[in-house]
Backbone as a printed PyTorch tensor [residue, N CA C, xyz], in Angstrom:
tensor([[[ 84.7700,  -2.9070, -12.1230],
         [ 83.5080,  -2.8480, -11.6600],
         [ 81.9890,  -3.5270, -12.1550]],

        [[ 80.8090,  -4.2560, -11.6820],
         [ 79.9310,  -4.3320, -11.6220],
         [ 78.2400,  -3.6650, -11.9140]],

        [[ 78.3620,  -3.3940, -12.9890],
         [ 76.9350,  -2.6340, -13.5540],
         [ 75.5080,  -2.9650, -12.4760]],

        [[ 75.1180,  -2.3190, -12.0510],
         [ 73.1060,  -2.9770, -11.9320],
         [ 72.3850,  -2.1030, -12.4870]],

        [[ 71.6980,  -2.6620, -12.9060],
         [ 70.3160,  -1.9410, -13.9980],
         [ 69.1860,  -1.8920, -12.8080]],

        [[ 68.8160,  -0.9450, -12.9280],
         [ 67.1940,  -0.9680, -11.9040],
         [ 66.4300,  -0.3230, -12.9930]],

        [[ 65.1010,  -0.8200, -12.1520],
         [ 64.4140,  -0.7790, -13.0910],
         [ 62.8700,  -0.1850, -12.4540]],

        [[ 61.7830,   0.4830, -13.1640],
         [ 61.2030,   1.6940, -12.8230],
         [ 60.4770,   1.6950, -11.6960]],

        [[ 60.5140,   0.5320, -11.3630],
         [ 59.1210,  -0.2980, -10.6080],
         [ 60.0040,  -0.2320,  -9.1320]],

        [[ 61.1750,  -0.7970,  -9.7000],
         [ 62.1640,  -0.9700,  -7.9130],
         [ 62.4810,   0.5920,  -7.8080]],

        [[ 62.3740,   1.6760,  -8.8430],
         [ 62.9490,   2.6110,  -8.2480],
         [ 61.5700,   3.8360,  -7.5950]],

        [[ 60.6860,   3.1010,  -8.0870],
         [ 59.0510,   3.5410,  -7.3180],
         [ 58.8830,   3.0630,  -5.7890]],

        [[ 59.2460,   1.5830,  -5.6330],
         [ 59.3840,   0.8870,  -4.3440],
         [ 60.4670,   2.0570,  -3.8310]],

        [[ 61.4220,   2.2970,  -3.8010],
         [ 62.2740,   2.8020,  -3.1050],
         [ 61.7940,   4.3790,  -2.6150]],

        [[ 60.8010,   5.3360,  -3.3060],
         [ 60.5960,   6.1040,  -3.3000],
         [ 59.8980,   5.6840,  -2.2080]],

        [[ 59.0330,   5.0770,  -2.3780],
         [ 57.6960,   5.0870,  -1.9530],
         [ 58.1740,   4.6440,   0.0760]],

        [[ 59.2940,   3.4240,  -0.1680],
         [ 59.9060,   3.4040,   1.3820],
         [ 60.5230,   4.8080,   2.0110]],

        [[ 60.6680,   5.7160,   1.3130],
         [ 61.8950,   6.4260,   1.6340],
         [ 60.5330,   8.0080,   2.4170]],

        [[ 59.0840,   8.2800,   1.6990],
         [ 58.3900,   8.7870,   1.7970],
         [ 57.6500,   7.9380,   2.8550]],

        [[ 57.8040,   6.7220,   3.1830],
         [ 57.1300,   6.6090,   4.4550],
         [ 57.4530,   6.6740,   5.9360]],

        [[ 59.0510,   6.2140,   5.4160],
         [ 60.2120,   6.4480,   6.4500],
         [ 60.3210,   7.9200,   7.1750]],

        [[ 59.9540,   8.8760,   5.7530],
         [ 60.1240,  10.2940,   6.1200],
         [ 58.8880,  10.3680,   7.2230]],

        [[ 57.3750,  10.0900,   6.4180],
         [ 56.4650,  10.5120,   6.9750],
         [ 56.7250,   9.9560,   8.4960]],

        [[ 57.1320,   8.4760,   9.0470],
         [ 57.1660,   8.0260,  10.6030],
         [ 58.0680,   8.9840,  11.1960]],

        [[ 59.4110,   9.2610,  11.1670],
         [ 60.3540,  10.3820,  11.2510],
         [ 59.2460,  11.3100,  11.6260]],

        [[ 59.0070,  11.9160,  10.5160],
         [ 58.5400,  13.3410,  10.7690],
         [ 57.2700,  13.1980,  12.2000]],

        [[ 56.4740,  12.2350,  11.8180],
         [ 55.1250,  12.2930,  12.8220],
         [ 55.9450,  11.9620,  14.6220]],

        [[ 57.4450,  11.2040,  14.7180],
         [ 57.8290,  10.9130,  15.9170],
         [ 58.5830,  12.0420,  16.2630]],

        [[ 58.7060,  12.6830,  15.2380],
         [ 59.1960,  14.6930,  15.9790],
         [ 58.2200,  15.4450,  16.4680]],

        [[ 56.9570,  15.2590,  15.1350],
         [ 56.1200,  15.6540,  16.3340],
         [ 55.5380,  15.3410,  17.4690]],

        [[ 55.8940,  13.8860,  17.4490],
         [ 55.0260,  13.7620,  18.9110],
         [ 56.0540,  14.2150,  20.4320]],

        [[ 57.4400,  14.4870,  19.7020],
         [ 58.2130,  14.3850,  20.5830],
         [ 57.8750,  16.1240,  21.2470]],

        [[ 57.3980,  17.0640,  20.9700],
         [ 57.6880,  18.5400,  20.6040],
         [ 56.5830,  18.8020,  21.8420]],

        [[ 56.3370,  19.6180,  23.0500],
         [ 55.4510,  20.0260,  23.6100],
         [ 54.0070,  20.3560,  22.5770]],

        [[ 53.1810,  20.5390,  23.8680],
         [ 51.9060,  20.5500,  23.3090],
         [ 51.5810,  22.4110,  23.3870]],

        [[ 51.2300,  23.2840,  22.0090],
         [ 51.1840,  24.2930,  22.1800],
         [ 53.0530,  25.3320,  21.6100]],

        [[ 53.5790,  24.3620,  21.3390],
         [ 55.1030,  24.7570,  20.1420],
         [ 54.1740,  25.2380,  18.8720]],

        [[ 55.4360,  26.3550,  18.2320],
         [ 54.3250,  26.9600,  16.9430],
         [ 54.9420,  25.5900,  15.6350]],

        [[ 55.6930,  24.5690,  15.9910],
         [ 55.8160,  23.1990,  14.8950],
         [ 55.2150,  22.3940,  14.7760]],

        [[ 54.8300,  22.1560,  16.2090],
         [ 54.0710,  21.4420,  16.1890],
         [ 51.8300,  21.3420,  16.0460]],

        [[ 51.9160,  23.0790,  15.9790],
         [ 50.6230,  23.5510,  15.7710],
         [ 50.7080,  23.9440,  14.3300]],

        [[ 51.5130,  23.9310,  13.4720],
         [ 51.6720,  23.9140,  12.4190],
         [ 51.2990,  22.6960,  11.7110]],

        [[ 52.4430,  22.1150,  12.6900],
         [ 51.9580,  20.1460,  11.7270],
         [ 50.8710,  19.2530,  11.6340]],

        [[ 50.1100,  20.6420,  12.6190],
         [ 48.7300,  19.7630,  13.3100],
         [ 47.9740,  20.7150,  12.1380]],

        [[ 47.8590,  22.0570,  11.7960],
         [ 47.0060,  22.5300,  10.4720],
         [ 47.4750,  22.2360,   9.2510]],

        [[ 48.9710,  22.0610,   9.2580],
         [ 48.7240,  21.0640,   7.9300],
         [ 48.3180,  19.8670,   7.9090]],

        [[ 48.0850,  19.2450,   8.5430],
         [ 47.2880,  18.0490,   8.4730],
         [ 45.7310,  17.8350,   8.2180]],

        [[ 45.2460,  19.2790,   8.6750],
         [ 44.1520,  19.4670,   9.1540],
         [ 43.6810,  20.0190,   7.4390]],

        [[ 44.3640,  20.3520,   7.1050],
         [ 43.8860,  20.9800,   5.5540],
         [ 44.4980,  21.9780,   5.3700]],

        [[ 45.8190,  22.8020,   6.2860],
         [ 46.2300,  24.3040,   5.8840],
         [ 46.0680,  24.8830,   6.3900]],

        [[ 46.2070,  26.6550,   6.6680],
         [ 45.8520,  27.7290,   7.1080],
         [ 45.8860,  28.5750,   5.8120]],

        [[ 44.9070,  29.1720,   5.5610],
         [ 44.3840,  29.8890,   4.9640],
         [ 44.8010,  31.7640,   5.3120]],

        [[ 44.8750,  31.6690,   6.6030],
         [ 44.8360,  32.8800,   7.1080],
         [ 46.2290,  33.3590,   6.6870]],

        [[ 47.0030,  32.6430,   6.6430],
         [ 48.1450,  33.3940,   6.1700],
         [ 48.7070,  34.0260,   4.5920]],

        [[ 47.7410,  33.4310,   3.7590],
         [ 47.8600,  33.6710,   2.1270],
         [ 46.8760,  35.1400,   2.2510]],

        [[ 47.8810,  35.7740,   1.2710],
         [ 47.1790,  36.7660,   0.9110],
         [ 45.5310,  37.3230,   0.3050]],

        [[ 44.5810,  37.8310,   0.4970],
         [ 43.4760,  38.1220,   0.1270],
         [ 43.1940,  37.1090,  -1.5200]],

        [[ 43.8230,  38.1610,  -2.4260],
         [ 43.6260,  37.5010,  -3.9970],
         [ 44.4710,  36.4980,  -4.3000]],

        [[ 44.9620,  35.7260,  -3.3260],
         [ 45.9870,  33.9010,  -3.7360],
         [ 45.1010,  33.1160,  -4.2150]],

        [[ 46.1200,  32.5700,  -5.5920],
         [ 44.7740,  31.7300,  -6.3360],
         [ 44.3680,  30.4760,  -5.5840]],

        [[ 45.0240,  30.1080,  -4.3860],
         [ 44.7340,  28.9230,  -3.8130],
         [ 43.8610,  29.4310,  -2.6640]],

        [[ 44.0240,  30.9480,  -2.2290],
         [ 42.6050,  30.7460,  -1.1300],
         [ 41.0370,  30.7820,  -2.3580]],

        [[ 41.2610,  31.9700,  -3.2310],
         [ 40.3350,  31.0990,  -4.7250],
         [ 39.6960,  30.2660,  -5.1240]],

        [[ 40.9710,  29.4560,  -4.8130],
         [ 39.6850,  27.9440,  -5.5190],
         [ 39.0860,  27.2090,  -4.0430]],

        [[ 40.3980,  27.7260,  -3.0150],
         [ 39.3890,  26.8810,  -1.4620],
         [ 37.6450,  28.0540,  -1.7640]],

        [[ 37.6720,  28.7960,  -1.4730],
         [ 36.6490,  29.6840,  -1.1370],
         [ 35.4310,  28.9500,  -2.4340]],

        [[ 36.1230,  29.0830,  -3.3790],
         [ 35.1730,  28.2830,  -5.1300],
         [ 34.7260,  26.9880,  -4.0420]],

        [[ 35.7000,  26.3530,  -4.1350],
         [ 35.2970,  24.7990,  -3.4120],
         [ 33.9170,  25.0010,  -2.1910]],

        [[ 34.3330,  25.8320,  -1.6040],
         [ 33.5880,  25.7980,  -0.3940],
         [ 31.8010,  25.9910,  -0.1620]],

        [[ 32.4990,  27.2070,  -1.6940],
         [ 30.7100,  27.4920,  -2.3860],
         [ 30.0260,  26.3390,  -2.5470]],

        [[ 30.7440,  25.7140,  -3.5890],
         [ 30.1130,  25.1770,  -4.4640],
         [ 29.7460,  23.7900,  -3.3660]],

        [[ 30.2410,  23.3310,  -2.4620],
         [ 30.1720,  22.7360,  -1.5060],
         [ 28.7320,  22.9090,  -1.1550]],

        [[ 28.5190,  24.0280,  -0.1260],
         [ 27.0600,  24.2960,  -0.1490],
         [ 26.2470,  24.5280,  -1.0670]],

        [[ 26.2890,  24.5640,  -1.8150],
         [ 25.3410,  24.5770,  -2.9500],
         [ 24.9220,  23.4660,  -3.1100]],

        [[ 25.6400,  22.5690,  -3.7280],
         [ 25.2450,  21.2660,  -3.3940],
         [ 24.3090,  20.7820,  -2.1410]],

        [[ 25.1160,  20.6490,  -1.2290],
         [ 24.0820,  20.4710,   0.1190],
         [ 23.0240,  21.3240,   0.2030]],

        [[ 22.7990,  22.5850,  -0.2990],
         [ 21.6460,  22.7910,  -0.6940],
         [ 20.3250,  22.5610,  -1.4120]],

        [[ 21.2100,  21.6050,  -2.5750],
         [ 20.3400,  21.2620,  -3.4540],
         [ 19.6710,  19.8370,  -3.4390]],

        [[ 21.5770,  19.1650,  -2.0580],
         [ 20.7530,  17.9180,  -1.8540],
         [ 19.2310,  18.0140,  -0.7900]],

        [[ 19.5740,  18.8170,  -0.0340],
         [ 18.4200,  19.2390,   1.2060],
         [ 17.4090,  19.5660,   0.5110]],

        [[ 16.9560,  19.9700,  -1.0470],
         [ 15.8010,  20.3920,  -1.5840],
         [ 15.2910,  19.6260,  -2.2510]],

        [[ 16.5260,  18.8740,  -2.6200],
         [ 16.0980,  17.2700,  -3.7460],
         [ 15.5350,  16.5100,  -2.3340]],

        [[ 15.6790,  16.1190,  -1.0850],
         [ 15.4500,  15.2700,   0.1400],
         [ 13.9160,  15.8040,   0.3120]],

        [[ 13.6590,  17.3260,  -0.0320],
         [ 12.1110,  18.0850,   1.0520],
         [ 11.1010,  17.6750,  -0.4530]],

        [[ 12.0310,  17.3660,  -1.7790],
         [ 11.1710,  17.1560,  -2.9000],
         [ 11.1040,  15.5760,  -2.7360]],

        [[ 12.0590,  14.9230,  -2.7170],
         [ 11.4780,  13.2980,  -2.2460],
         [ 10.4390,  12.9590,  -1.6390]],

        [[ 10.6320,  14.2980,  -0.4060],
         [  9.7920,  13.7310,   0.5750],
         [  8.5600,  14.0840,   0.8360]],

        [[  8.5160,  15.1810,  -0.1230],
         [  6.2720,  15.3820,  -0.5900],
         [  6.1960,  14.9700,  -1.8730]],

        [[  6.6030,  14.1460,  -2.2540],
         [  6.4560,  13.2560,  -3.3900],
         [  6.1730,  11.6020,  -2.7430]],

        [[  7.0650,  10.9580,  -1.2700],
         [  6.5100,  10.1480,  -0.9650],
         [  4.8890,  10.2980,  -0.0210]],

        [[  5.2080,  11.8730,   0.4710],
         [  3.8960,  11.9730,   1.0740],
         [  2.6270,  11.9970,   0.2680]],

        [[  2.1870,  12.7590,  -0.9440],
         [  1.5510,  12.6870,  -2.1860],
         [  1.1130,  10.8680,  -2.0700]],

        [[  2.4510,  10.3090,  -2.9060],
         [  2.3620,   9.0850,  -3.0720],
         [  1.5160,   8.2550,  -2.4580]],

        [[  1.8850,   8.6680,  -1.2800],
         [  1.3590,   7.4070,   0.1490],
         [ -0.7050,   8.4800,   0.5070]],

        [[ -0.4720,   9.5850,  -0.0940],
         [ -1.4930,  10.0750,   0.4400],
         [ -3.3360,   9.1390,  -0.8400]],

        [[ -1.8230,   9.3060,  -2.0850],
         [ -2.8560,   8.8750,  -3.0640],
         [ -3.0890,   7.3550,  -3.1440]],

        [[ -2.2150,   6.5770,  -2.7580],
         [ -2.5070,   5.2780,  -1.7910],
         [ -3.5020,   5.1060,  -1.0350]],

        [[ -3.8200,   6.1660,   0.2580],
         [ -4.6520,   5.7540,   1.2650],
         [ -5.9650,   5.8050,   0.2830]],

        [[ -5.7910,   7.0530,  -0.6050],
         [ -7.1270,   7.3800,  -1.1180],
         [ -8.0480,   5.5650,  -2.0770]],

        [[ -6.4050,   5.4500,  -2.9600],
         [ -6.8320,   4.3910,  -3.6130],
         [ -7.2060,   2.8510,  -2.7550]],

        [[ -6.8840,   2.9320,  -1.6280],
         [ -7.4100,   1.7090,  -0.5110],
         [ -8.7440,   2.3810,   0.0770]],

        [[ -8.9220,   3.7170,   0.4270],
         [-10.1820,   3.8990,   0.8700],
         [-11.3930,   3.8750,  -0.0150]],

        [[-11.3790,   3.5450,  -1.1450],
         [-12.1600,   3.7480,  -2.4900],
         [-12.3720,   2.2570,  -2.4830]],

        [[-10.9880,   1.5950,  -2.6120],
         [-11.5360,   0.2150,  -2.5330],
         [-12.0800,  -0.5600,  -1.2680]],

        [[-11.7880,  -0.1560,  -0.2060],
         [-12.1290,  -0.5100,   0.6610],
         [-14.1590,  -0.0230,   0.7050]],

        [[-14.2780,   1.2140,  -0.1030],
         [-15.6790,   1.2450,   0.1390],
         [-16.0880,   0.1780,  -0.9770]],

        [[-15.4840,   0.3360,  -1.8310],
         [-16.5100,  -0.4940,  -2.7600],
         [-16.4760,  -2.0120,  -1.7610]],

        [[-15.1600,  -2.2240,  -1.7470],
         [-15.6560,  -4.2930,  -0.8950],
         [-16.3830,  -4.0200,  -0.3580]],

        [[-16.9750,  -2.8290,   0.3510],
         [-17.9150,  -2.5950,   1.9810],
         [-19.4900,  -2.4390,   0.9620]],

        [[-19.6540,  -1.9010,  -0.3330],
         [-20.8890,  -1.4420,  -1.0230],
         [-21.4020,  -3.3580,  -1.5840]],

        [[-19.8600,  -3.6410,  -2.2770],
         [-20.6590,  -5.2980,  -3.1950],
         [-21.0310,  -5.5980,  -1.0640]],

        [[-19.8740,  -6.1000,  -0.3680],
         [-20.9720,  -6.7310,   0.8120],
         [-22.1480,  -7.0760,   1.8740]],

        [[-22.5020,  -5.3360,   0.9050],
         [-23.8080,  -4.9230,   1.5680],
         [-24.6660,  -5.0470,   0.2440]],

        [[-24.5120,  -5.2970,  -0.9420],
         [-25.3750,  -5.6370,  -1.7130],
         [-25.4010,  -7.2760,  -1.1380]],

        [[-24.4470,  -8.0240,  -1.0680],
         [-24.3980,  -9.2310,  -1.1720],
         [-25.6800,  -9.8570,  -0.1230]],

        [[-25.5920,  -9.1720,   0.8280],
         [-26.2040,  -9.0910,   2.5930],
         [-27.5320,  -8.7960,   2.0280]],

        [[-27.8210,  -7.6640,   0.9540],
         [-29.1840,  -7.6910,   1.0900],
         [-29.9040,  -8.4750,   0.2930]],

        [[-29.2610,  -8.6420,  -1.4690],
         [-29.6140,  -9.6820,  -1.3750],
         [-29.7220, -11.1440,  -0.9560]],

        [[-29.0810, -11.8170,  -0.3370],
         [-29.3090, -12.4390,   0.5470],
         [-30.4250, -12.5210,   1.5100]],

        [[-30.8940, -11.7370,   2.2120],
         [-32.3350, -11.4550,   2.5200],
         [-33.5070, -11.6080,   2.2600]],

        [[-32.8910, -10.7520,   0.5250],
         [-34.3130, -10.9370,   0.0070],
         [-34.6800, -12.3090,  -0.7680]],

        [[-33.6280, -13.1210,  -0.5700],
         [-33.3150, -14.3020,  -1.5120],
         [-34.1180, -15.1550,   0.1100]],

        [[-33.8960, -15.0060,   1.4130],
         [-34.5550, -15.6350,   2.6030],
         [-35.3610, -15.6440,   2.3130]],

        [[-36.1530, -13.8980,   2.2990],
         [-37.5800, -13.7010,   2.4050],
         [-38.7350, -14.0580,   1.5490]],

        [[-38.0320, -14.3080,   0.1770],
         [-39.0070, -15.0960,  -0.4680],
         [-38.6130, -16.8400,  -0.7660]],

        [[-37.9020, -17.3310,  -0.2760],
         [-38.1010, -18.4290,   0.3460],
         [-38.9140, -18.8350,   1.7180]],

        [[-39.1220, -17.7520,   2.2810],
         [-39.7420, -18.0430,   3.3430],
         [-41.3800, -17.5820,   2.8190]],

        [[-41.5510, -16.2300,   2.2720],
         [-43.0310, -16.5280,   1.4700],
         [-43.3610, -17.7000,   0.9280]],

        [[-42.3650, -18.4860,  -0.3430],
         [-42.7530, -19.0820,  -0.9940],
         [-42.9750, -20.4800,  -0.5310]],

        [[-42.4120, -20.5640,   1.1140],
         [-43.0490, -22.0410,   1.8930],
         [-44.1840, -21.7760,   2.0230]],

        [[-44.2400, -20.6670,   2.5510],
         [-45.7330, -20.2120,   2.8790],
         [-47.0230, -20.4840,   1.8270]],

        [[-46.6720, -19.8760,   0.1820],
         [-47.7660, -20.4490,  -0.6180],
         [-48.3330, -21.2430,  -0.8270]],

        [[-46.8320, -22.0590,  -0.6950],
         [-46.9730, -23.9700,  -0.8300],
         [-47.4280, -24.7900,  -0.0410]],

        [[-47.1290, -24.3160,   1.4110],
         [-47.8980, -24.8290,   2.4260],
         [-49.9010, -24.4160,   2.2860]],

        [[-50.1310, -23.1190,   1.6660],
         [-51.4060, -22.7900,   1.3670],
         [-51.7490, -23.2820,  -0.0420]],

        [[-51.3700, -23.9040,  -0.6890],
         [-51.2980, -24.4730,  -2.2940],
         [-51.4360, -26.5610,  -1.4400]],

        [[-50.9070, -26.1120,  -1.0290],
         [-51.1400, -27.7480,  -0.0270],
         [-52.1080, -28.1890,   0.1960]],

        [[-52.8070, -27.2490,   1.1050],
         [-54.0240, -26.8620,   1.6150],
         [-55.1850, -26.9670,   0.5140]],

        [[-55.3920, -26.2410,  -0.3800],
         [-55.9320, -25.9630,  -1.3030],
         [-56.2960, -27.2790,  -1.6610]],

        [[-55.4450, -27.9650,  -2.2160],
         [-55.1300, -29.0450,  -3.0490],
         [-56.1860, -30.1560,  -2.2380]],

        [[-55.7080, -29.7220,  -0.8530],
         [-56.2770, -31.6830,   0.1440],
         [-57.6920, -30.8600,   0.4180]],

        [[-58.2200, -29.4860,   0.4850],
         [-59.6180, -29.1620,   0.2050],
         [-59.9960, -29.7810,  -1.3530]],

        [[-59.6580, -29.4580,  -2.3390],
         [-60.1890, -30.5880,  -3.9580],
         [-60.2510, -31.6930,  -3.2270]],

        [[-59.2010, -32.2340,  -2.6580],
         [-59.3000, -33.6450,  -2.6780],
         [-60.1340, -33.7290,  -2.1720]],

        [[-60.8750, -33.2410,  -1.0820],
         [-62.2250, -33.6100,   0.0530],
         [-63.5380, -32.8190,  -0.6380]],

        [[-63.4770, -32.0950,  -1.4750],
         [-64.4120, -31.8900,  -2.1310],
         [-64.6190, -33.0980,  -3.1360]],

        [[-63.1670, -33.4060,  -3.9840],
         [-63.8960, -34.9390,  -4.9770],
         [-64.6210, -35.6520,  -4.1130]],

        [[-64.3910, -35.9720,  -3.1870],
         [-64.5120, -37.1190,  -2.2500],
         [-65.8860, -37.0460,  -1.7920]],

        [[-66.2670, -35.6680,  -1.6490],
         [-68.1570, -35.2830,  -1.3340],
         [-68.9420, -35.2590,  -2.3540]],

        [[-68.0170, -35.1250,  -3.3580],
         [-68.8640, -34.7180,  -5.0510],
         [-70.6350, -35.2090,  -4.5790]],

        [[-70.2870, -36.4590,  -4.5460],
         [-71.7300, -37.0100,  -4.3250],
         [-72.5220, -37.1560,  -3.4300]],

        [[-72.3010, -36.4920,  -2.5870],
         [-72.8540, -36.5980,  -1.7260],
         [-73.4930, -35.5970,  -1.7580]],

        [[-72.8150, -34.1230,  -1.9200],
         [-73.3950, -32.8590,  -2.4910],
         [-74.4220, -32.4320,  -3.5500]],

        [[-74.3810, -33.6370,  -4.4180],
         [-74.5690, -34.0300,  -5.6950],
         [-76.4610, -34.1190,  -5.3650]],

        [[-76.7650, -34.6950,  -4.3940],
         [-77.8310, -34.8050,  -4.1310],
         [-78.5940, -33.8660,  -3.8870]],

        [[-77.8980, -32.8210,  -3.1720],
         [-79.0480, -31.1910,  -2.7160],
         [-78.3510, -30.7260,  -3.7390]],

        [[-79.5680, -29.8180,  -4.1920],
         [-79.1550, -28.5700,  -5.1000],
         [-77.7380, -27.9400,  -4.5400]],

        [[-79.1920, -27.2010,  -3.4590],
         [-78.2770, -26.1870,  -2.5910],
         [-77.1930, -26.2280,  -2.4360]],

        [[-76.7560, -27.3710,  -1.5130],
         [-75.2950, -27.5180,  -1.7890],
         [-74.2020, -28.0580,  -2.8440]],

        [[-74.5690, -28.4830,  -3.7990],
         [-74.6490, -28.7370,  -5.2180],
         [-73.8830, -27.1650,  -5.4820]],

        [[-74.4160, -26.5630,  -5.7900],
         [-74.4260, -24.8800,  -6.2450],
         [-73.4700, -24.4410,  -4.9970]],

        [[-72.8980, -24.3420,  -3.9620],
         [-71.9160, -24.3860,  -3.2240],
         [-70.7620, -24.7410,  -3.2210]],

        [[-71.1780, -26.2280,  -4.0760],
         [-69.8160, -26.9350,  -3.7200],
         [-69.2120, -26.8610,  -4.8660]],

        [[-69.8280, -25.5580,  -5.8840],
         [-69.5130, -25.7420,  -7.6120],
         [-68.7960, -24.2880,  -7.3130]],

        [[-69.1470, -23.0630,  -6.0330],
         [-68.9640, -22.1740,  -6.1860],
         [-67.7210, -21.8310,  -5.5500]],

        [[-67.4000, -22.8110,  -4.8010],
         [-66.0450, -22.9190,  -3.4250],
         [-64.6790, -23.3800,  -4.2960]],

        [[-65.3900, -24.2250,  -5.5370],
         [-64.1890, -25.2170,  -6.7820],
         [-63.7920, -24.1680,  -7.0500]],

        [[-64.4180, -23.1050,  -8.3040],
         [-64.2700, -22.0400,  -8.3430],
         [-63.4970, -20.7310,  -7.9980]],

        [[-63.7900, -20.7660,  -6.6920],
         [-63.0730, -19.9900,  -5.4710],
         [-61.7290, -20.1840,  -5.2670]],

        [[-61.7300, -21.7150,  -5.0480],
         [-60.1810, -22.4410,  -5.4030],
         [-59.5210, -22.9700,  -6.0090]],

        [[-59.5130, -23.0270,  -7.0050],
         [-59.2460, -22.4790,  -8.2820],
         [-58.4360, -21.6480,  -8.5980]],

        [[-58.9400, -20.1770,  -8.1910],
         [-59.1820, -18.7400,  -8.2510],
         [-57.7410, -18.7360,  -7.5560]],

        [[-57.9320, -19.0540,  -6.3010],
         [-57.1130, -18.8260,  -5.5410],
         [-55.8310, -19.6920,  -5.3750]],

        [[-55.7280, -20.6630,  -5.6180],
         [-54.8140, -21.6990,  -6.4660],
         [-53.8040, -20.4560,  -7.8380]],

        [[-54.7680, -19.9890,  -8.6580],
         [-54.4380, -19.1430,  -9.7230],
         [-52.9970, -18.3930,  -8.9320]],

        [[-53.8300, -17.5710,  -8.5300],
         [-53.3570, -15.9120,  -7.3510],
         [-52.4030, -16.1610,  -6.8630]],

        [[-52.2060, -17.4320,  -5.8550],
         [-51.2310, -17.3500,  -4.7310],
         [-49.7370, -18.2620,  -6.1160]],

        [[-49.9100, -18.9910,  -7.0450],
         [-49.3000, -19.5690,  -7.9940],
         [-48.5270, -18.6360,  -8.3040]],

        [[-49.5940, -17.8400,  -9.1360],
         [-48.9860, -16.0770,  -9.6210],
         [-48.0390, -15.9310,  -8.9110]],

        [[-48.1850, -15.3380,  -7.5330],
         [-47.9870, -14.8170,  -6.5060],
         [-46.4030, -14.9810,  -5.7530]],

        [[-45.7730, -16.5030,  -6.2530],
         [-44.7920, -16.8450,  -5.9300],
         [-43.5890, -16.1450,  -5.8180]],

        [[-43.2090, -15.6200,  -4.8240],
         [-41.4020, -14.9360,  -5.0800],
         [-40.7750, -15.5220,  -5.7630]],

        [[-40.2790, -14.8070,  -6.9270],
         [-38.8340, -15.5600,  -7.4630],
         [-37.3980, -14.8230,  -6.9390]],

        [[-36.5690, -16.0840,  -7.2850],
         [-34.7630, -15.5130,  -6.1740],
         [-34.5490, -15.3120,  -7.0040]],

        [[-33.5850, -13.9730,  -6.2440],
         [-32.8800, -13.1400,  -6.9010],
         [-31.8370, -13.8460,  -6.6350]]])
C-alpha cells in the first residue's frame, strides 16, 4: 500500500471546492421549490441577513443586531450633521470670498477713477499751458514790435512814456502768466 501525504493547502482547496459545490447544489434545490414554499422563503430570508423575529427578546444575537442598527443610525446622523456643517462652512467661505472680491473690485474701480481724474486734470493743465504759451508768444511778438519801433517813439516824449509803460506792463503780464503755468499732475 502506498501512503499519500496531503498538505494543508490541498485540504483547504478541497474544502473550498466542497463548499462551492454545496452552495451550487443548495441554490439549484431552492430554485426547484415553488414560490411561497416555506423552505424557499427561509432560504431567501437567510440570504438577506436572517430573520430575528424567531429569536426571544433577550437573545444576544437580537441585542447585537439592535445595537449595530443603533450605531449605524447614529453614524448616519453624524454624517448628515457633518455634511450640513461642511455646507455651512462652504457657504461662509463663499460669502467671505465674495466680500473679498467686492473689496478688490471697489479698490480697482477707485484706482481707475483716480487715474481718470488725474488724466482729466493733466489734459486740462495741458490746454491751459498751451493757451499761456500762445499768450506769451503774442507778448514776445509785441516786445519785438516795440523794440523795432523804439526809435520812432523816442522822437515824441508822450509816445516814449506810453511805450515804456506798455513795456513794463508786458513784463508784468509775462511774469504773471509764466508764474501761472499749471504744473503737470
